[in-house]
C-alpha positions as CSV (number, residue, x, y, z in Angstrom):
1,M,-63.1,-30.8,44.5
2,K,-59.7,-32.0,46.0
3,K,-59.1,-34.2,42.9
4,L,-59.9,-31.3,40.6
5,F,-57.5,-29.0,42.5
6,A,-54.8,-31.7,42.4
7,L,-55.3,-32.2,38.7
8,S,-55.1,-28.4,38.1
9,L,-51.9,-28.2,40.2
10,S,-50.4,-31.0,38.2
11,V,-51.2,-29.3,34.9
12,L,-49.7,-26.0,36.1
13,T,-46.6,-27.9,37.3
14,L,-46.1,-29.5,33.9
15,W,-46.7,-26.2,32.2
16,A,-44.0,-24.5,34.3
17,V,-41.5,-27.4,33.8
18,S,-42.1,-27.3,30.1
19,L,-41.4,-23.5,30.1
20,F,-38.2,-24.1,32.1
21,F,-36.8,-26.7,29.7
22,V,-38.2,-25.5,26.4
23,A,-38.0,-21.7,26.6
24,P,-34.1,-21.5,26.4
25,D,-34.1,-23.7,23.2
26,D,-36.7,-21.5,21.6
27,A,-34.8,-18.4,22.5
28,Q,-31.6,-19.8,21.1
29,A,-33.4,-20.7,17.8
30,D,-33.8,-16.9,17.3
31,E,-30.1,-16.1,17.6
32,I,-27.2,-17.0,15.4
33,K,-23.8,-16.6,16.9
34,I,-21.0,-15.5,14.5
35,G,-17.5,-15.2,15.9
36,A,-14.8,-13.0,14.5
37,I,-11.0,-13.2,15.1
38,I,-9.7,-9.8,14.2
39,A,-6.4,-8.0,14.7
40,E,-7.7,-4.8,16.2
41,T,-4.3,-4.1,17.8
42,G,-0.7,-4.9,16.9
43,G,1.1,-4.7,13.6
44,A,-1.9,-5.8,11.5
45,A,-4.3,-3.2,13.1
46,F,-4.5,-1.3,9.8
47,L,-6.3,-4.5,8.6
48,G,-8.2,-5.4,11.7
49,I,-9.7,-2.0,12.7
50,P,-11.7,-1.5,9.5
51,E,-12.7,-5.2,9.6
52,A,-14.1,-5.0,13.1
53,R,-15.9,-1.7,12.4
54,T,-17.4,-3.1,9.3
55,L,-18.6,-6.2,11.1
56,R,-20.2,-4.2,13.9
57,M,-21.9,-1.9,11.4
58,L,-23.3,-4.7,9.3
59,T,-24.5,-6.6,12.4
60,D,-26.4,-3.6,13.6
61,E,-27.9,-3.0,10.1
62,V,-29.1,-6.6,9.7
63,N,-30.5,-6.9,13.2
64,A,-32.4,-3.5,12.7
65,R,-34.1,-5.1,9.7
66,G,-35.2,-8.2,11.6
67,G,-32.1,-10.3,11.4
68,V,-31.3,-13.1,8.9
69,A,-34.0,-15.5,8.1
70,G,-35.8,-14.3,11.2
71,N,-32.7,-14.8,13.4
72,T,-30.8,-12.1,15.3
73,I,-27.1,-12.1,14.7
74,K,-24.9,-12.1,17.8
75,L,-21.4,-11.0,16.8
76,I,-18.5,-12.0,19.1
77,I,-15.2,-10.4,18.2
78,K,-11.9,-11.5,19.6
79,D,-8.8,-9.3,19.2
80,S,-5.9,-11.6,18.2
81,G,-3.4,-8.8,17.8
82,G,-2.3,-10.7,14.7
83,D,-0.8,-13.5,16.8
84,P,-1.4,-17.0,15.4
85,A,-1.3,-18.6,18.9
86,K,-4.0,-16.2,20.1
87,A,-6.0,-17.0,17.0
88,V,-5.9,-20.7,17.9
89,S,-7.0,-20.1,21.4
90,F,-9.8,-17.9,20.3
91,A,-10.9,-20.3,17.7
92,K,-11.2,-23.1,20.2
93,Q,-13.1,-20.8,22.6
94,L,-15.5,-19.7,20.0
95,I,-16.2,-23.3,18.8
96,E,-16.2,-25.1,22.1
97,E,-17.6,-22.5,24.6
98,E,-19.6,-20.0,22.5
99,K,-20.7,-22.7,20.0
100,V,-20.7,-20.2,17.1
101,F,-22.2,-21.1,13.8
102,A,-19.3,-19.5,11.9
103,I,-16.1,-17.6,12.3
104,I,-15.1,-14.6,10.2
105,G,-11.4,-13.8,9.9
106,P,-8.6,-14.0,11.0
107,S,-7.1,-10.8,9.5
108,T,-3.8,-12.4,8.5
109,S,-2.7,-15.5,6.5
110,G,-0.5,-16.9,9.3
111,E,-3.4,-16.9,11.7
112,T,-5.8,-18.4,9.2
113,M,-3.5,-21.2,8.4
114,A,-3.1,-21.9,12.1
115,I,-6.9,-22.4,12.6
116,K,-8.0,-23.7,9.3
117,D,-7.8,-27.4,10.3
118,I,-9.4,-26.7,13.7
119,C,-12.5,-25.2,12.0
120,D,-12.7,-27.9,9.4
121,K,-12.4,-30.8,11.9
122,N,-15.1,-29.2,14.1
123,K,-17.4,-28.5,11.2
124,T,-17.4,-24.8,11.9
125,L,-17.7,-22.5,8.9
126,L,-14.7,-20.2,8.5
127,V,-14.7,-17.3,6.1
128,S,-11.2,-15.8,6.2
129,C,-10.2,-12.2,5.6
130,A,-6.7,-13.2,4.6
131,S,-5.5,-13.7,1.1
132,T,-2.9,-16.5,0.7
133,K,-4.0,-19.2,-1.8
134,A,-3.0,-21.9,0.6
135,I,-6.1,-21.1,2.7
136,V,-8.4,-22.6,0.0
137,D,-5.9,-24.8,-1.9
138,P,-6.4,-27.6,-1.3
139,V,-10.1,-27.0,-0.5
140,A,-11.3,-27.7,3.0
141,K,-15.1,-28.2,3.1
142,H,-15.7,-25.6,5.8
143,V,-13.2,-23.0,4.8
144,F,-13.7,-20.0,2.5
145,K,-12.0,-16.7,2.0
146,T,-12.8,-13.3,0.5
147,P,-9.6,-11.5,-0.6
148,Q,-8.2,-12.2,-4.0
149,N,-5.5,-14.9,-4.1
150,D,-1.9,-13.7,-3.6
151,S,-0.9,-15.7,-6.7
152,L,-3.3,-13.6,-8.8
153,A,-1.8,-10.4,-7.3
154,V,1.6,-11.6,-8.4
155,E,0.3,-12.3,-11.9
156,M,-1.2,-8.8,-12.0
157,I,2.2,-7.2,-11.0
158,Y,4.2,-9.2,-13.5
159,L,1.8,-8.4,-16.3
160,E,2.3,-4.7,-15.5
161,M,6.0,-5.2,-15.5
162,Q,5.8,-6.7,-18.9
163,K,4.0,-3.6,-20.2
164,K,6.8,-1.5,-18.7
165,G,9.6,-3.6,-20.1
166,I,10.9,-4.6,-16.6
167,S,12.6,-8.0,-16.4
168,K,15.1,-7.9,-13.5
169,I,13.8,-7.2,-10.0
170,A,14.6,-7.3,-6.3
171,V,12.1,-8.8,-3.9
172,A,11.6,-7.8,-0.2
173,V,9.0,-9.6,1.9
174,G,7.8,-9.1,5.5
175,G,8.5,-12.1,7.8
176,T,4.9,-13.0,8.2
177,G,2.8,-15.8,6.7
178,F,1.5,-13.4,4.1
179,G,5.0,-12.1,3.3
180,K,6.5,-15.6,3.0
181,M,3.8,-16.9,0.7
182,G,4.0,-13.8,-1.4
183,G,7.8,-14.4,-1.8
184,K,7.1,-18.0,-2.8
185,F,4.8,-17.0,-5.6
186,L,7.0,-14.1,-6.7
187,N,9.9,-16.5,-7.2
188,E,8.0,-19.4,-8.6
189,M,6.0,-17.5,-11.1
190,A,8.7,-15.1,-12.4
191,P,10.0,-17.3,-15.2
192,Q,6.5,-17.6,-16.7
193,F,6.6,-13.8,-17.4
194,G,10.3,-13.6,-18.4
195,I,11.3,-12.0,-15.1
196,T,14.4,-12.7,-13.1
197,V,14.5,-12.2,-9.4
198,L,18.1,-11.0,-8.7
199,E,17.7,-10.3,-5.0
200,N,15.6,-11.8,-2.2
201,E,15.3,-10.5,1.3
202,V,13.0,-11.2,4.3
203,Y,12.8,-8.5,6.9
204,D,11.4,-8.2,10.4
205,P,7.8,-7.0,10.2
206,K,8.6,-4.7,13.2
207,S,11.4,-3.0,11.4
208,T,11.6,0.8,11.6
209,D,14.5,1.2,9.2
210,L,15.3,-0.8,6.1
211,S,18.1,1.4,4.7
212,S,20.6,-1.5,4.9
213,L,18.3,-3.6,2.7
214,V,18.0,-0.7,0.2
215,T,21.8,-0.4,0.1
216,K,22.1,-4.1,-0.7
217,F,19.6,-3.8,-3.5
218,M,21.2,-0.7,-5.0
219,A,24.5,-2.4,-5.1
220,N,23.1,-4.7,-7.8
221,K,23.1,-2.3,-10.8
222,E,20.9,-4.7,-12.8
223,V,17.8,-4.2,-10.6
224,E,15.1,-2.4,-12.6
225,A,12.3,-2.5,-10.0
226,V,11.5,-3.6,-6.4
227,V,8.6,-5.6,-5.1
228,N,7.8,-5.1,-1.4
229,W,5.3,-7.8,-0.2
230,S,3.9,-7.0,3.2
231,I,0.9,-6.0,5.3
232,V,2.7,-4.0,8.0
233,P,3.9,-0.3,8.2
234,A,7.3,-1.4,6.8
235,Q,5.7,-1.0,3.4
236,A,6.0,2.7,3.9
237,I,9.4,2.5,5.5
238,L,11.0,0.8,2.6
239,A,9.6,3.4,0.2
240,K,11.0,6.2,2.4
241,N,14.4,4.6,2.6
242,M,14.5,4.1,-1.2
243,R,13.7,7.8,-1.8
244,Q,16.1,9.0,0.9
245,A,18.8,7.1,-0.9
246,G,17.9,8.8,-4.1
247,W,16.8,5.5,-5.7
248,D,13.9,6.1,-7.9
249,V,13.3,2.7,-9.6
250,P,9.6,1.6,-9.7
251,L,8.3,0.2,-6.5
252,F,5.5,-2.4,-6.6
253,L,3.5,-3.4,-3.5
254,S,1.1,-6.2,-2.8
255,H,-2.7,-6.0,-2.5
256,G,-1.9,-5.7,1.3
257,F,-1.4,-2.0,0.7
258,G,-5.0,-1.1,0.4
259,N,-5.5,1.2,3.3
260,I,-4.9,5.0,2.9
261,K,-3.3,5.1,6.3
262,Y,-0.2,3.5,4.8
263,V,0.0,6.3,2.3
264,E,-0.4,8.8,5.2
265,L,2.5,7.1,6.9
266,G,4.8,7.1,3.9
267,G,3.9,10.5,2.5
268,A,5.5,11.7,-0.7
269,A,7.8,8.6,-0.8
270,L,4.8,6.5,-1.9
271,E,3.8,8.8,-4.8
272,G,3.8,6.7,-8.0
273,V,4.0,3.2,-6.4
274,F,2.0,0.5,-8.1
275,F,-0.2,-2.2,-6.5
276,P,-3.1,-4.5,-7.5
277,A,-6.3,-4.1,-5.6
278,G,-10.1,-4.5,-5.9
279,R,-12.2,-1.5,-7.1
280,L,-13.4,-0.4,-3.8
281,L,-10.6,2.2,-3.5
282,V,-11.5,3.8,-6.8
283,A,-15.3,3.3,-6.8
284,D,-15.9,6.9,-7.9
285,S,-13.9,6.3,-11.1
286,L,-16.1,3.4,-12.2
287,P,-18.9,4.0,-14.8
288,E,-22.4,3.8,-13.4
289,S,-23.0,0.7,-15.5
290,H,-20.3,-1.3,-13.7
291,P,-21.9,-4.3,-11.8
292,Q,-19.9,-3.5,-8.6
293,K,-20.6,0.3,-8.6
294,A,-23.8,0.3,-6.5
295,V,-22.3,-2.1,-3.8
296,L,-19.0,-0.2,-3.6
297,V,-20.7,3.2,-3.3
298,K,-23.2,2.1,-0.7
299,Y,-20.6,0.4,1.5
300,T,-18.4,3.5,1.2
301,T,-21.2,5.9,2.1
302,D,-22.5,3.8,5.0
303,Y,-19.0,3.3,6.5
304,Q,-17.9,6.9,6.2
305,A,-21.2,8.1,7.7
306,M,-20.8,5.7,10.6
307,F,-17.1,6.4,11.3
308,N,-16.6,10.1,11.0
309,N,-15.7,10.1,7.3
310,E,-12.9,7.6,7.7
311,P,-11.9,6.3,4.2
312,V,-12.8,2.7,3.4
313,S,-10.1,0.1,2.9
314,T,-9.9,-3.2,1.1
315,F,-9.6,-4.9,4.4
316,G,-12.9,-3.6,5.7
317,G,-14.2,-4.7,2.3
318,H,-13.0,-8.3,3.0
319,A,-15.0,-8.4,6.2
320,Y,-18.0,-6.9,4.3
321,D,-17.8,-9.7,1.8
322,A,-17.4,-12.4,4.4
323,F,-20.4,-11.2,6.4
324,K,-22.6,-10.8,3.4
325,I,-21.7,-14.2,1.9
326,L,-22.6,-15.9,5.2
327,C,-25.9,-14.0,5.5
328,K,-26.8,-14.8,1.9
329,G,-26.1,-18.5,2.5
330,I,-28.3,-18.5,5.6
331,E,-31.1,-16.6,3.8
332,T,-31.0,-19.0,0.9
333,V,-31.7,-22.1,3.0
334,G,-33.8,-20.3,5.7
335,K,-31.8,-21.4,8.7
336,A,-28.3,-21.8,10.2
337,D,-27.7,-25.4,9.0
338,T,-24.0,-25.8,8.3
339,A,-24.2,-28.4,5.6
340,M,-27.0,-26.6,3.8
341,V,-25.3,-23.2,4.0
342,I,-22.1,-24.6,2.7
343,D,-24.0,-26.0,-0.3
344,A,-25.6,-22.6,-0.9
345,I,-22.2,-20.8,-0.7
346,E,-20.6,-23.4,-3.1
347,N,-23.3,-22.5,-5.7
348,M,-23.3,-18.8,-5.1
349,T,-22.6,-15.8,-7.3
350,F,-22.1,-12.7,-5.2
351,V,-21.3,-9.1,-6.2
352,G,-19.0,-7.9,-3.4
353,T,-16.3,-5.3,-2.7
354,G,-13.5,-7.5,-3.8
355,G,-15.0,-8.5,-7.1
356,I,-17.8,-10.7,-8.5
357,F,-17.5,-14.0,-6.6
358,T,-18.3,-17.3,-8.4
359,L,-18.0,-19.9,-5.7
360,T,-18.0,-23.6,-6.4
361,P,-17.3,-26.9,-4.6
362,T,-13.8,-26.7,-6.0
363,D,-13.2,-23.0,-5.6
364,H,-13.7,-21.5,-2.2
365,S,-12.3,-18.1,-3.2
366,G,-14.4,-17.4,-6.2
367,L,-12.4,-14.5,-7.6
368,K,-10.3,-14.4,-10.8
369,L,-7.7,-12.0,-12.2
370,E,-10.5,-9.7,-13.4
371,A,-11.2,-8.8,-9.8
372,F,-8.1,-6.6,-9.8
373,E,-7.2,-3.1,-11.1
374,M,-3.7,-1.8,-11.1
375,L,-3.6,1.2,-8.8
376,T,-1.1,3.9,-7.9
377,V,-0.8,6.8,-5.4
378,K,-1.4,10.2,-6.9
379,D,-1.4,13.4,-4.8
380,G,-1.7,11.3,-1.7
381,K,-4.7,9.4,-2.9
382,F,-5.4,6.1,-4.6
383,A,-6.0,6.3,-8.4
384,L,-6.1,4.0,-11.4
385,A,-2.6,3.5,-12.8
386,N,-3.7,3.0,-16.4
């Protein structure tokens, strides 16, 4: 009897020990951690706020349906304020301490370039919400992005200028990673389209008045149009200063203008500006047969219902695409295996808000010029320009 009792006690002890050591692993197997480095505050908050809201919304939706491949998504958002140094710190924290499977973001190009190598060296998937081509060129195995390349946006602008007979321009760029890369492509690509850049200026992204820059541009009587390449509120400020000076040459903005809050900030001064963007902002104008229509309308409807009818932005769309691409990759292989998910993404066609993505081992952006429409501002709203 004593031997039987001792044997039973030993079995119970082993069972308890096995629970202690095995249960946490089993629990972790049902959870996939996804980090996000987003500028919810600071000068890039017009980008980061809709991105963060979109990610929280999608996480709740997917978890309510049972997760991804049977796994609950745990979303960990870090507010970088658009600061590359903070982005680096958060990337290390998410990788080393939180041990996330992937990181979405950052919101800006400068931040993304600061953490690109960190993620790649640590074999952590990064799906950026920033646009500069340098993020994916050259290709880093673990790094992808969802916005259209800035070089494609420049091409779209220059094609529109050709249609309008514009050949001599002034270029103003915000002093950020996004602005500087945009300026690089604007100058390098101009000769291909028969365009001459007569004036180049870089301004402080925190500027609240750019009238001196406008005066300098106006002094050059040959300038036929202005390009302002930025992701900060100074997009609206330059437009206001131009109109206040009575200068009504065409103003072109980058695809970093895709949030109606910029229009609200600039008011009437932004009427008639031109900028390339994905079709999310004009989803209602698309025919029912368009392959993106259903995706764009559903995202718009869901987002506005969740956030008190707040209009969608291209930036929230970038986060939508990043989250969905990651989830599709995990679903395809049935688990959060980094190498297998990368292989799935590199062979993926995905209909998103930014366009129809065709991702390959040599193209970690997946979007071409066809992802863009040329838009304008009409009566305080976004509209197709042509």
